[in-house]
Biopython code that builds the backbone (N, CA, C, O; Angstrom):
import numpy as np
from Bio.PDB.StructureBuilder import StructureBuilder

atoms = [
    (1, "MET", "N", (0.845, -1.172, 0.000)),
    (1, "MET", "CA", (0.000, 0.000, 0.000)),
    (1, "MET", "C", (0.892, 1.237, 0.000)),
    (1, "MET", "O", (1.921, 1.266, 0.676)),
    (2, "GLN", "N", (0.509, 2.230, -0.737)),
    (2, "GLN", "CA", (1.307, 3.439, -0.829)),
    (2, "GLN", "C", (1.105, 4.325, 0.387)),
    (2, "GLN", "O", (0.049, 4.301, 1.020)),
    (3, "HIS", "N", (2.118, 5.099, 0.703)),
    (3, "HIS", "CA", (2.059, 5.995, 1.858)),
    (3, "HIS", "C", (0.881, 6.960, 1.760)),
    (3, "HIS", "O", (0.228, 7.233, 2.767)),
    (4, "SER", "N", (0.599, 7.482, 0.566)),
    (4, "SER", "CA", (-0.499, 8.443, 0.420)),
    (4, "SER", "C", (-1.843, 7.794, 0.714)),
    (4, "SER", "O", (-2.747, 8.459, 1.218)),
    (5, "THR", "N", (-1.994, 6.510, 0.409)),
    (5, "THR", "CA", (-3.236, 5.797, 0.694)),
    (5, "THR", "C", (-3.466, 5.730, 2.199)),
    (5, "THR", "O", (-4.580, 5.957, 2.672)),
    (6, "ILE", "N", (-2.438, 5.425, 2.933)),
    (6, "ILE", "CA", (-2.544, 5.348, 4.393)),
    (6, "ILE", "C", (-2.836, 6.726, 4.978)),
    (6, "ILE", "O", (-3.740, 6.868, 5.801)),
    (7, "ARG", "N", (-2.087, 7.733, 4.566)),
    (7, "ARG", "CA", (-2.265, 9.088, 5.117)),
    (7, "ARG", "C", (-3.668, 9.611, 4.887)),
    (7, "ARG", "O", (-4.183, 10.368, 5.709)),
    (8, "ASN", "N", (-4.297, 9.228, 3.795)),
    (8, "ASN", "CA", (-5.621, 9.758, 3.451)),
    (8, "ASN", "C", (-6.781, 8.912, 3.971)),
    (8, "ASN", "O", (-7.939, 9.246, 3.725)),
    (9, "ALA", "N", (-6.496, 7.838, 4.677)),
    (9, "ALA", "CA", (-7.568, 6.982, 5.202)),
    (9, "ALA", "C", (-8.358, 7.730, 6.280)),
    (9, "ALA", "O", (-7.791, 8.510, 7.045)),
    (10, "ASP", "N", (-9.665, 7.487, 6.332)),
    (10, "ASP", "CA", (-10.516, 8.108, 7.354)),
    (10, "ASP", "C", (-10.169, 7.597, 8.754)),
    (10, "ASP", "O", (-10.193, 8.355, 9.724)),
    (11, "LYS", "N", (-9.850, 6.321, 8.846)),
    (11, "LYS", "CA", (-9.500, 5.735, 10.134)),
    (11, "LYS", "C", (-8.526, 4.591, 9.892)),
    (11, "LYS", "O", (-8.688, 3.801, 8.962)),
    (12, "ILE", "N", (-7.526, 4.519, 10.735)),
    (12, "ILE", "CA", (-6.508, 3.475, 10.660)),
    (12, "ILE", "C", (-6.555, 2.695, 11.967)),
    (12, "ILE", "O", (-6.645, 3.283, 13.045)),
    (13, "TYR", "N", (-6.496, 1.381, 11.868)),
    (13, "TYR", "CA", (-6.457, 0.519, 13.046)),
    (13, "TYR", "C", (-5.109, -0.175, 13.088)),
    (13, "TYR", "O", (-4.643, -0.695, 12.074)),
    (14, "VAL", "N", (-4.489, -0.187, 14.239)),
    (14, "VAL", "CA", (-3.238, -0.906, 14.446)),
    (14, "VAL", "C", (-3.580, -2.128, 15.285)),
    (14, "VAL", "O", (-4.086, -2.009, 16.401)),
    (15, "ILE", "N", (-3.297, -3.297, 14.736)),
    (15, "ILE", "CA", (-3.645, -4.549, 15.392)),
    (15, "ILE", "C", (-2.367, -5.286, 15.783)),
    (15, "ILE", "O", (-1.450, -5.452, 14.978)),
    (16, "GLU", "N", (-2.332, -5.713, 17.022)),
    (16, "GLU", "CA", (-1.187, -6.477, 17.522)),
    (16, "GLU", "C", (-1.725, -7.679, 18.287)),
    (16, "GLU", "O", (-2.540, -7.534, 19.198)),
    (17, "LYS", "N", (-1.267, -8.852, 17.911)),
    (17, "LYS", "CA", (-1.702, -10.104, 18.551)),
    (17, "LYS", "C", (-3.223, -10.223, 18.569)),
    (17, "LYS", "O", (-3.808, -10.684, 19.549)),
    (18, "GLY", "N", (-3.855, -9.801, 17.474)),
    (18, "GLY", "CA", (-5.289, -9.955, 17.319)),
    (18, "GLY", "C", (-6.140, -8.895, 18.015)),
    (18, "GLY", "O", (-7.368, -8.977, 17.986)),
    (19, "LYS", "N", (-5.511, -7.912, 18.634)),
    (19, "LYS", "CA", (-6.254, -6.871, 19.341)),
    (19, "LYS", "C", (-5.936, -5.499, 18.765)),
    (19, "LYS", "O", (-4.795, -5.216, 18.399)),
    (20, "ILE", "N", (-6.962, -4.647, 18.689)),
    (20, "ILE", "CA", (-6.749, -3.269, 18.243)),
    (20, "ILE", "C", (-6.062, -2.521, 19.382)),
    (20, "ILE", "O", (-6.600, -2.415, 20.485)),
    (21, "ILE", "N", (-4.873, -2.008, 19.103)),
    (21, "ILE", "CA", (-4.130, -1.295, 20.140)),
    (21, "ILE", "C", (-4.092, 0.211, 19.894)),
    (21, "ILE", "O", (-3.796, 0.986, 20.805)),
    (22, "GLU", "N", (-4.393, 0.624, 18.662)),
    (22, "GLU", "CA", (-4.447, 2.045, 18.323)),
    (22, "GLU", "C", (-5.477, 2.229, 17.223)),
    (22, "GLU", "O", (-5.692, 1.334, 16.405)),
    (23, "GLU", "N", (-6.116, 3.398, 17.206)),
    (23, "GLU", "CA", (-6.990, 3.739, 16.091)),
    (23, "GLU", "C", (-7.066, 5.249, 15.976)),
    (23, "GLU", "O", (-6.996, 5.969, 16.973)),
    (24, "GLY", "N", (-7.211, 5.716, 14.749)),
    (24, "GLY", "CA", (-7.322, 7.144, 14.500)),
    (24, "GLY", "C", (-6.886, 7.477, 13.093)),
    (24, "GLY", "O", (-6.636, 6.589, 12.278)),
    (25, "THR", "N", (-6.796, 8.759, 12.816)),
    (25, "THR", "CA", (-6.279, 9.203, 11.523)),
    (25, "THR", "C", (-4.752, 9.107, 11.562)),
    (25, "THR", "O", (-4.154, 8.894, 12.616)),
    (26, "HIS", "N", (-4.151, 9.266, 10.413)),
    (26, "HIS", "CA", (-2.683, 9.247, 10.344)),
    (26, "HIS", "C", (-2.099, 10.290, 11.291)),
    (26, "HIS", "O", (-1.185, 9.988, 12.058)),
    (27, "SER", "N", (-2.612, 11.496, 11.245)),
    (27, "SER", "CA", (-2.090, 12.583, 12.090)),
    (27, "SER", "C", (-2.241, 12.264, 13.574)),
    (27, "SER", "O", (-1.322, 12.490, 14.362)),
    (28, "GLU", "N", (-3.393, 11.742, 13.945)),
    (28, "GLU", "CA", (-3.635, 11.396, 15.351)),
    (28, "GLU", "C", (-2.677, 10.317, 15.832)),
    (28, "GLU", "O", (-2.148, 10.390, 16.941)),
    (29, "LEU", "N", (-2.459, 9.318, 14.990)),
    (29, "LEU", "CA", (-1.577, 8.218, 15.373)),
    (29, "LEU", "C", (-0.116, 8.658, 15.436)),
    (29, "LEU", "O", (0.631, 8.205, 16.303)),
    (30, "ILE", "N", (0.288, 9.528, 14.534)),
    (30, "ILE", "CA", (1.659, 10.051, 14.572)),
    (30, "ILE", "C", (1.863, 10.863, 15.850)),
    (30, "ILE", "O", (2.892, 10.732, 16.512)),
    (31, "LYS", "N", (0.900, 11.686, 16.190)),
    (31, "LYS", "CA", (1.003, 12.503, 17.414)),
    (31, "LYS", "C", (1.051, 11.642, 18.673)),
    (31, "LYS", "O", (1.692, 12.017, 19.655)),
    (32, "ALA", "N", (0.377, 10.488, 18.652)),
    (32, "ALA", "CA", (0.362, 9.595, 19.810)),
    (32, "ALA", "C", (1.743, 8.984, 20.070)),
    (32, "ALA", "O", (2.059, 8.607, 21.199)),
    (33, "ASN", "N", (2.553, 8.892, 19.025)),
    (33, "ASN", "CA", (3.941, 8.423, 19.129)),
    (33, "ASN", "C", (4.055, 7.037, 19.772)),
    (33, "ASN", "O", (4.841, 6.823, 20.694)),
    (34, "LYS", "N", (3.253, 6.108, 19.262)),
    (34, "LYS", "CA", (3.297, 4.726, 19.752)),
    (34, "LYS", "C", (3.748, 3.805, 18.620)),
    (34, "LYS", "O", (4.584, 4.199, 17.807)),
    (35, "LEU", "N", (3.212, 2.594, 18.553)),
    (35, "LEU", "CA", (3.648, 1.605, 17.568)),
    (35, "LEU", "C", (3.462, 2.090, 16.136)),
    (35, "LEU", "O", (4.354, 1.908, 15.308)),
    (36, "TYR", "N", (2.315, 2.708, 15.826)),
    (36, "TYR", "CA", (2.079, 3.183, 14.460)),
    (36, "TYR", "C", (3.200, 4.117, 14.015)),
    (36, "TYR", "O", (3.701, 4.008, 12.896)),
    (37, "THR", "N", (3.585, 5.025, 14.888)),
    (37, "THR", "CA", (4.642, 5.974, 14.539)),
    (37, "THR", "C", (5.944, 5.246, 14.257)),
    (37, "THR", "O", (6.650, 5.581, 13.306)),
    (38, "SER", "N", (6.266, 4.261, 15.070)),
    (38, "SER", "CA", (7.488, 3.480, 14.848)),
    (38, "SER", "C", (7.448, 2.757, 13.509)),
    (38, "SER", "O", (8.422, 2.772, 12.756)),
    (39, "LEU", "N", (6.320, 2.128, 13.217)),
    (39, "LEU", "CA", (6.185, 1.414, 11.947)),
    (39, "LEU", "C", (6.244, 2.379, 10.769)),
    (39, "LEU", "O", (6.874, 2.078, 9.755)),
    (40, "TRP", "N", (5.599, 3.527, 10.890)),
    (40, "TRP", "CA", (5.608, 4.543, 9.832)),
    (40, "TRP", "C", (7.037, 5.022, 9.574)),
    (40, "TRP", "O", (7.456, 5.155, 8.424)),
    (41, "ASN", "N", (7.773, 5.276, 10.638)),
    (41, "ASN", "CA", (9.146, 5.759, 10.484)),
    (41, "ASN", "C", (10.041, 4.729, 9.809)),
    (41, "ASN", "O", (10.900, 5.091, 9.005)),
    (42, "VAL", "N", (9.856, 3.471, 10.120)),
    (42, "VAL", "CA", (10.631, 2.419, 9.454)),
    (42, "VAL", "C", (10.243, 2.349, 7.981)),
    (42, "VAL", "O", (11.109, 2.285, 7.109)),
    (43, "GLN", "N", (8.943, 2.362, 7.708)),
    (43, "GLN", "CA", (8.451, 2.245, 6.335)),
    (43, "GLN", "C", (8.927, 3.406, 5.456)),
    (43, "GLN", "O", (9.219, 3.214, 4.276)),
    (44, "THR", "N", (9.002, 4.601, 6.027)),
    (44, "THR", "CA", (9.383, 5.781, 5.253)),
    (44, "THR", "C", (10.874, 6.072, 5.321)),
    (44, "THR", "O", (11.348, 7.056, 4.754)),
    (45, "GLY", "N", (11.621, 5.204, 6.023)),
    (45, "GLY", "CA", (13.055, 5.370, 6.087)),
    (45, "GLY", "C", (13.514, 6.413, 7.094)),
    (45, "GLY", "O", (14.659, 6.862, 7.036)),
    (46, "LYS", "N", (12.649, 6.801, 8.008)),
    (46, "LYS", "CA", (12.999, 7.824, 8.998)),
    (46, "LYS", "C", (13.599, 7.232, 10.273)),
    (46, "LYS", "O", (14.033, 7.973, 11.155)),
    (47, "ALA", "N", (13.625, 5.936, 10.372)),
    (47, "ALA", "CA", (14.154, 5.294, 11.562)),
    (47, "ALA", "C", (14.995, 4.094, 11.173)),
    (47, "ALA", "O", (14.784, 3.476, 10.129)),
    (48, "LEU", "N", (15.931, 3.784, 12.014)),
    (48, "LEU", "CA", (16.724, 2.572, 11.814)),
    (48, "LEU", "C", (15.923, 1.399, 12.339)),
    (48, "LEU", "O", (15.250, 1.506, 13.364)),
    (49, "ILE", "N", (15.992, 0.297, 11.648)),
    (49, "ILE", "CA", (15.286, -0.907, 12.082)),
    (49, "ILE", "C", (16.029, -1.477, 13.290)),
    (49, "ILE", "O", (17.245, -1.659, 13.249)),
    (50, "SER", "N", (15.297, -1.755, 14.350)),
    (50, "SER", "CA", (15.888, -2.345, 15.546)),
    (50, "SER", "C", (15.201, -3.652, 15.864)),
    (50, "SER", "O", (14.218, -4.015, 15.219)),
    (51, "ASN", "N", (15.702, -4.350, 16.837)),
    (51, "ASN", "CA", (15.095, -5.613, 17.244)),
    (51, "ASN", "C", (13.780, -5.419, 17.975)),
    (51, "ASN", "O", (13.051, -6.390, 18.181)),
    (52, "LYS", "N", (13.452, -4.198, 18.375)),
    (52, "LYS", "CA", (12.230, -3.937, 19.125)),
    (52, "LYS", "C", (10.999, -3.945, 18.233)),
    (52, "LYS", "O", (9.888, -4.113, 18.735)),
    (53, "ILE", "N", (11.157, -3.770, 16.942)),
    (53, "ILE", "CA", (9.999, -3.711, 16.033)),
    (53, "ILE", "C", (9.848, -5.034, 15.346)),
    (53, "ILE", "O", (8.937, -5.208, 14.537)),
]
sb = StructureBuilder()
sb.init_structure("model")
sb.init_model(0)
sb.init_chain("A")
sb.init_seg("    ")
for serial, (resi, resn, name, xyz) in enumerate(atoms, 1):
    if name == "N":
        sb.init_residue(resn, " ", resi, " ")
    sb.init_atom(name, np.array(xyz, "f"), 0.0, 1.0, " ", f" {name:<3s}", serial, name[0])
structure = sb.get_structure()
């Protein structure tokens, strides 16, 4: 999926181990600075991949 598709979604759900752990717009999730932000930064090349992700 392209980055623009994700950014323009009305609502994004982050699922971990079968449970929704985050939900919101791209901007809301980035501001929350949780798992979505980490995944976004890796996907866009803004973060180094670590063993934590």
